[in-house]
N, C-alpha and C positions, 0 to 999 in steps of 0.2 A: 809258501810261507810256512815256517816251522812254528807250530803252536803247541804248547804243553798245557793240558787242562786237568783240573780236579773238579769235583762237583760245584764249588763256589768260586773257583779261580781260573782265569785264562791268562796265560803268559805269552807275550810276544817278545820280539827282540829287545825292545826297550821298556815295555809297559807291562803292568799287571792289571787285569780287570778283576775286581773283587767286590764283595758286598760292602756297601757303606757301613761305617761304624760310628758310634757316637763321637769318637775322637776326631772324626773327619769334619764335623759340623762347622767349626770355626773357619777352617780352611775353605770349605765349599761356600760358606757365606761370603767370605772375602772375595773369592773369584767370581761368584755369581752376582755380587752387588756392583756390577758394571753395566751401565745402561746398554752399551753396544753388544754385550753378551746376551742379556735378558731380552732385548728387543728382537732377537733372531729366533726366539722360542715361542711356542704357543702358551705354555702353562706357567712359565716362570714370571713372578711379579717383579716389579722394580719400584722402590728399592727392595732388596733382598737381604734380610738380616739373619742373625743367629737363630731366632725362633723359627724362621722359615726353613733353615737348614736342619734344625733339630726335628721339626715336623716331617721333613722329607725323609730323614733317616728312619724314623719310626714307621712312616708309610711304606717304605721299601721293605722293612722287616716283616710287614703284615701281608705282602703280596702273595698271591697264589702262584707258586713257581710253575704251574702248568699253563698259566695265562700271562705271566709277566716276569721279567728278570731285569734288574737294574744293577749296574756296576759303577763303582768309582774307577776312573782311569788314573792309575798311579804310575808315576815315573820313578825309576830306581834312585835317582838323585834328587828330584824336585818334589816327591810326594804326590798327593792328588793334584791333577791338572784339569780334570773335567769329569763328566758323567756320560754314560751311554746306557740306553735302556731299550728293551724289546718288549712289546706288549700287544695283546689282542685288543682290538678296537672294533669299529664297525666294518672294517674291510675283510675281504675273504682271506687275506694273509696277514700275519702279525706285522706291526709297524716298528721301525727302529728310529730312534731319535738320539741326539747327542749334543753336547756343547763342550767347548774347550775355553779355559780362562785366557784372557787377552795376552798375558805375558808369554803364552805358549803357542800362539797362532803362528802359522807358517813353518812349523817344524815337522810336519807330517804325522803328528800324534793322532789327529782325528782319523786319518786314513788307516793308520796301523791299528788303532783300537777297533775301528769298524771291521777291518778284515779279520781280526781275531774274534769279534762277536759273531761274524758270519760263519766262521768255522764252528764255533760253539753252537750256534743255532741249528746248523745242519747235522752236527753229530749228537748233541745232547737233546735238543728239542725235536730232532728229525724233521725239520722244516725244509721244504724244497723251494719256498718263495717267501720273500719279505717285501714290504712296501716302505717307502719313505717319501719325504717331501722337503722342499726348501723354499723359503720365501723368494719371490721373484727378484727382490733387491739384495739377495745374498748368493751371488753366483759362486763364491768360494765354497760354500757348502755343496753346491751342485757338482763342483769339480771333485770334492772328496767322494761323493757318492759314485760318480762316474769311475774314478780310479779303483773303487772297490767292486766294480762290475754292475752297478745299477744302470738301468736304461730308462729314458723318459717315456712316459705313457701317452703324452699329449694332453692329459687332463690337468686342469688348473682348478683348484678349490679355493674358496674363501674360508679363512679360519680366523677366529678371534685371538689376537695376541694380548695377553694380560698386561705385559710391560708397555705396549704401545697404546692400549686402551681402544683398539680399533681392529677392524677386519683387514686381513692381508691376503694377497694372492699367493697360493702355495702350488708350486710345480711338482706334480706327483711322479714318482719313479718306482721301478720294480726291479728286484733281484731274483734270479732263478738259479738254483744250484745245478 
C-alpha cells in the first residue's frame, strides 16, 4: 500500500487521516448520531450531538501524542466519513478503534483507513504490535480487522457500551508488524 505521511496527516489512495478540527464538529455529530454507529462503540453516547463532537475535538487536541493519536477519516469528495484512533490503555500494546458513518459503509473506507493507520503506527510510533476488538454482534468490523492483518487471540472481554447502556462481549485481536 502506498502511504504518504507528514507528522499530522496520513494519505492513502482515497482518504486522508488528519487531526480533527473545530470545523469538523457538525459533520461528525451528524454521522455519529446514528444509533447503529454508536452502538458498535464503547465510548460513544447516543444520542450524539454537536456538544459531544465539539468536546471530542477539544479532547483530541489535548492528547499526549506519545500515548494517543486520533484522526478524522476524510474522503477527497465526501469530506469526513469517520474517525480512527490509536491509544495506550491497559493492554501491553496500544489499541486501535474506528467508526465509519452509515452512508459510507461497505465501500472499503474502514479497511483503507486502518491500513494507513497501521503504516503510521509502525513508522511514526515505532509500534510492532497493536490490539483491537469488535463486538461479537459486529462481524463486519471483524472482517475489516482481518483484512488489515489482525488475528484473533481467542480472548473475549466484556465491555460497557455507552450507547447500549450495557455490557457487550468483545472479541479481541492483535496485529504484529
